C-alpha positions as CSV (number, residue, x, y, z in Angstrom):
1,M,228.2,128.5,180.4
2,I,226.2,125.3,180.6
3,G,226.4,123.7,184.0
4,R,227.6,126.6,186.0
5,D,224.2,127.9,187.1
6,P,221.7,125.1,187.9
7,G,218.8,127.4,187.5
8,H,219.8,128.4,184.0
9,W,218.9,126.0,181.2
10,P,219.6,127.0,177.6
11,T,216.7,126.7,175.2
12,S,218.9,125.8,172.3
13,R,222.4,124.4,171.6
14,P,224.6,124.1,168.5
15,A,223.5,121.2,166.2
16,G,225.4,118.0,166.8
17,R,226.9,119.0,170.1
18,R,225.7,117.6,173.4
19,P,226.8,119.3,176.6
20,A,229.0,117.1,178.9
21,L,227.2,116.1,182.1
22,R,228.6,117.6,185.2
23,H,227.7,117.0,188.8
24,D,225.5,120.1,189.0
25,C,223.6,119.4,185.8
26,R,220.6,117.6,187.3
27,L,217.0,118.5,186.6
28,R,215.5,120.3,189.6
29,P,212.0,121.4,190.1
30,L,211.4,125.2,189.9
31,S,210.8,127.0,193.2
32,A,207.4,128.4,193.8
33,G,208.5,131.8,192.8
34,H,209.6,130.7,189.4
35,R,206.4,128.8,188.3
36,K,204.4,130.5,185.6
37,H,200.7,130.7,186.3
38,S,198.1,131.3,183.6
39,P,194.9,133.2,184.4
40,P,191.9,130.9,185.0
41,R,189.7,130.2,182.0
42,K,186.3,131.7,181.8
43,P,183.5,129.3,181.1
44,L,181.0,130.0,178.3
45,P,178.1,132.1,179.5
46,N,175.0,130.2,180.7
47,I,176.6,126.8,180.2
48,R,177.8,124.7,183.1
49,L,179.9,121.6,182.5
50,V,178.4,118.5,184.0
51,F,180.5,115.3,184.6
52,A,178.8,112.0,183.7
53,G,177.0,110.5,186.7
54,L,177.0,113.6,188.9
55,A,173.7,115.0,187.6
56,R,170.9,114.1,185.3
57,I,171.4,115.5,181.8
58,A,168.5,117.6,180.7
59,M,169.5,118.6,177.2
60,K,172.1,117.6,174.6
61,A,173.6,119.9,172.0
62,K,174.7,118.2,168.7
63,I,177.0,120.1,166.4
64,I,177.9,118.9,162.9
65,I,180.7,120.8,161.2
66,T,181.4,120.2,157.5
67,P,183.5,121.9,154.8
68,K,181.7,124.5,152.7
69,K,180.6,123.3,149.2
70,A,182.9,125.8,147.5
71,V,186.0,124.6,149.5
72,L,188.1,121.7,148.2
73,D,187.9,118.8,150.6
74,P,191.1,116.6,150.1
75,Q,190.2,114.3,152.9
76,G,186.8,113.7,151.5
77,K,188.3,113.0,148.0
78,T,190.7,110.5,149.5
79,V,187.9,108.7,151.3
80,Q,185.8,108.7,148.1
81,S,188.7,107.3,146.1
82,A,189.4,104.6,148.7
83,L,185.7,103.6,148.7
84,E,185.8,103.3,144.9
85,H,188.9,101.1,145.0
86,M,187.1,98.9,147.6
87,G,184.3,98.3,145.1
88,Y,181.7,100.9,146.3
89,Q,181.0,102.5,142.8
90,D,177.8,104.3,143.7
91,V,179.5,106.9,145.9
92,A,178.9,110.4,144.3
93,G,180.7,112.5,146.9
94,V,182.2,112.4,150.4
95,H,182.6,115.3,152.8
96,V,184.6,114.7,156.0
97,G,183.8,116.9,159.0
98,K,183.5,116.9,162.8
99,Y,180.7,115.9,165.2
100,V,180.5,117.4,168.7
101,E,178.1,116.5,171.5
102,I,177.7,118.8,174.5
103,D,175.7,117.8,177.6
104,L,173.9,120.8,179.1
105,A,173.1,121.0,182.8
106,P,169.5,120.6,184.0
107,G,167.7,123.9,184.1
108,T,169.7,125.5,181.4
109,D,167.6,128.0,179.3
110,R,167.3,126.7,175.8
111,A,167.5,130.1,174.1
112,A,170.5,131.2,176.1
113,A,172.3,127.9,175.4
114,Q,171.5,128.2,171.7
115,Q,172.9,131.7,171.6
116,A,176.1,130.8,173.6
117,L,176.7,127.7,171.5
118,N,176.2,129.6,168.3
119,E,178.9,132.0,169.5
120,A,181.2,129.1,170.5
121,C,180.7,127.4,167.2
122,H,181.5,130.6,165.3
123,R,184.5,131.6,167.4
124,F,186.1,128.3,168.4
125,L,184.6,125.1,167.2
126,S,184.5,125.9,163.5
127,N,186.4,128.0,161.0
128,P,183.6,130.1,159.4
129,V,185.7,130.9,156.4
130,I,185.9,127.3,155.2
131,E,183.3,125.4,157.3
132,D,179.6,125.4,158.0
133,Y,178.0,124.1,161.1
134,R,174.6,122.8,162.1
135,L,173.5,123.1,165.7
136,E,170.5,121.3,167.2
137,I,169.5,121.0,170.9
138,A,167.6,117.9,171.8
139,D,165.8,117.0,175.1
Protein backbone atom coordinates (compact mmCIF):
# COMPACT_ATOMS: atom_id res chain seq x y z
CA MET A 1 0.00 0.00 0.00
CA ILE A 2 1.13 3.52 -0.67
CA GLY A 3 2.28 5.35 2.41
CA ARG A 4 2.85 2.38 4.70
CA ASP A 5 6.53 1.87 4.00
CA PRO A 6 8.44 5.18 3.58
CA GLY A 7 11.25 3.37 1.75
CA HIS A 8 8.90 1.95 -0.89
CA TRP A 9 7.80 4.26 -3.67
CA PRO A 10 5.74 2.77 -6.47
CA THR A 11 6.99 3.41 -9.99
CA SER A 12 3.52 3.71 -11.50
CA ARG A 13 -0.03 4.33 -10.40
CA PRO A 14 -3.43 4.00 -12.04
CA ALA A 15 -4.19 6.76 -14.52
CA GLY A 16 -6.16 9.66 -13.08
CA ARG A 17 -5.66 8.68 -9.45
CA ARG A 18 -3.38 10.48 -7.11
CA PRO A 19 -2.51 8.93 -3.76
CA ALA A 20 -3.69 10.82 -0.71
CA LEU A 21 -0.88 12.48 1.21
CA ARG A 22 -0.27 11.02 4.62
CA HIS A 23 2.03 12.02 7.39
CA ASP A 24 4.64 9.40 6.41
CA CYS A 25 4.63 10.21 2.67
CA ARG A 26 7.57 12.60 2.62
CA LEU A 27 10.51 12.39 0.27
CA ARG A 28 13.53 11.17 2.17
CA PRO A 29 17.07 10.75 0.88
CA LEU A 30 18.19 7.17 0.39
CA SER A 31 20.62 5.81 2.93
CA ALA A 32 24.19 5.16 1.79
CA GLY A 33 23.47 1.45 1.37
CA HIS A 34 20.63 2.09 -1.09
CA ARG A 35 22.45 4.40 -3.50
CA LYS A 36 23.25 2.94 -6.87
CA HIS A 37 26.77 3.45 -8.08
CA SER A 38 27.86 3.15 -11.67
CA PRO A 39 31.38 2.00 -12.52
CA PRO A 40 33.82 4.78 -13.40
CA ARG A 41 34.05 5.62 -17.08
CA LYS A 42 37.24 4.79 -18.92
CA PRO A 43 38.79 7.65 -20.91
CA LEU A 44 39.72 7.22 -24.55
CA PRO A 45 43.21 5.76 -24.94
CA ASN A 46 46.06 8.28 -25.34
CA ILE A 47 43.76 11.28 -24.92
CA ARG A 48 43.68 13.38 -21.77
CA LEU A 49 40.98 15.97 -21.23
CA VAL A 50 42.33 19.45 -20.60
CA PHE A 51 40.19 22.16 -19.03
CA ALA A 52 40.53 25.62 -20.53
CA GLY A 53 43.10 27.74 -18.76
CA LEU A 54 44.84 24.89 -16.91
CA ALA A 55 47.30 23.97 -19.64
CA ARG A 56 48.48 25.22 -22.99
CA ILE A 57 46.64 23.45 -25.79
CA ALA A 58 49.06 21.86 -28.22
CA MET A 59 46.72 20.40 -30.84
CA LYS A 60 43.06 20.64 -31.78
CA ALA A 61 41.04 17.94 -33.49
CA LYS A 62 38.24 19.11 -35.77
CA ILE A 63 35.54 16.62 -36.72
CA ILE A 64 32.84 17.32 -39.32
CA ILE A 65 29.99 14.79 -39.48
CA THR A 66 27.59 14.91 -42.43
CA PRO A 67 24.86 12.62 -43.76
CA LYS A 68 25.92 10.28 -46.56
CA LYS A 69 24.94 11.36 -50.08
CA ALA A 70 22.66 8.32 -50.50
CA VAL A 71 20.70 9.10 -47.30
CA LEU A 72 17.70 11.41 -47.37
CA ASP A 73 18.41 14.53 -45.28
CA PRO A 74 15.01 15.98 -44.22
CA GLN A 75 16.61 18.67 -42.07
CA GLY A 76 18.76 19.81 -45.01
CA LYS A 77 15.71 19.87 -47.31
CA THR A 78 13.80 21.97 -44.76
CA VAL A 79 16.67 24.48 -44.52
CA GLN A 80 16.95 24.60 -48.33
CA SER A 81 13.21 25.24 -48.66
CA ALA A 82 13.36 27.99 -46.01
CA LEU A 83 16.28 29.67 -47.78
CA GLU A 84 14.37 29.61 -51.08
CA HIS A 85 11.32 31.15 -49.41
CA MET A 86 13.55 33.90 -48.00
CA GLY A 87 14.74 34.80 -51.50
CA TYR A 88 17.98 32.80 -51.78
CA GLN A 89 17.28 31.12 -55.14
CA ASP A 90 20.86 30.07 -55.97
CA VAL A 91 21.00 27.33 -53.30
CA ALA A 92 21.38 23.91 -55.00
CA GLY A 93 21.53 21.72 -51.89
CA VAL A 94 21.88 21.83 -48.12
CA HIS A 95 23.28 19.13 -45.84
CA VAL A 96 22.96 19.60 -42.07
CA GLY A 97 25.53 17.86 -39.90
CA LYS A 98 27.58 18.21 -36.72
CA TYR A 99 30.87 19.94 -35.94
CA VAL A 100 33.00 18.82 -32.98
CA GLU A 101 36.27 20.32 -31.67
CA ILE A 102 38.45 18.41 -29.23
CA ASP A 103 41.43 20.05 -27.51
CA LEU A 104 44.33 17.62 -27.09
CA ALA A 105 46.79 17.83 -24.21
CA PRO A 106 50.35 19.04 -24.88
CA GLY A 107 52.67 16.18 -25.72
CA THR A 108 49.94 13.96 -27.19
CA ASP A 109 51.26 11.77 -29.99
CA ARG A 110 49.61 12.77 -33.27
CA ALA A 111 49.39 9.23 -34.70
CA ALA A 112 47.96 7.78 -31.47
CA ALA A 113 45.44 10.64 -31.21
CA GLN A 114 44.43 10.15 -34.85
CA GLN A 115 43.85 6.43 -34.27
CA ALA A 116 41.94 6.95 -31.00
CA LEU A 117 39.76 9.71 -32.47
CA ASN A 118 38.99 7.65 -35.58
CA GLU A 119 37.81 4.86 -33.29
CA ALA A 120 35.74 7.34 -31.22
CA CYS A 121 34.17 8.79 -34.37
CA HIS A 122 33.31 5.37 -35.70
CA ARG A 123 31.94 4.00 -32.40
CA PHE A 124 30.38 7.03 -30.70
CA LEU A 125 30.39 10.40 -32.46
CA SER A 126 28.90 9.33 -35.78
CA ASN A 127 26.56 6.66 -37.08
CA PRO A 128 28.62 4.96 -39.80
CA VAL A 129 25.51 3.53 -41.47
CA ILE A 130 24.07 6.94 -42.40
CA GLU A 131 26.88 9.45 -41.71
CA ASP A 132 30.39 10.21 -42.96
CA TYR A 133 32.98 12.06 -40.91
CA ARG A 134 36.12 14.02 -41.69
CA LEU A 135 38.82 14.31 -39.02
CA GLU A 136 41.69 16.73 -39.10
CA ILE A 137 44.21 17.50 -36.38
CA ALA A 138 45.67 21.00 -36.44
CA ASP A 139 48.55 22.43 -34.42
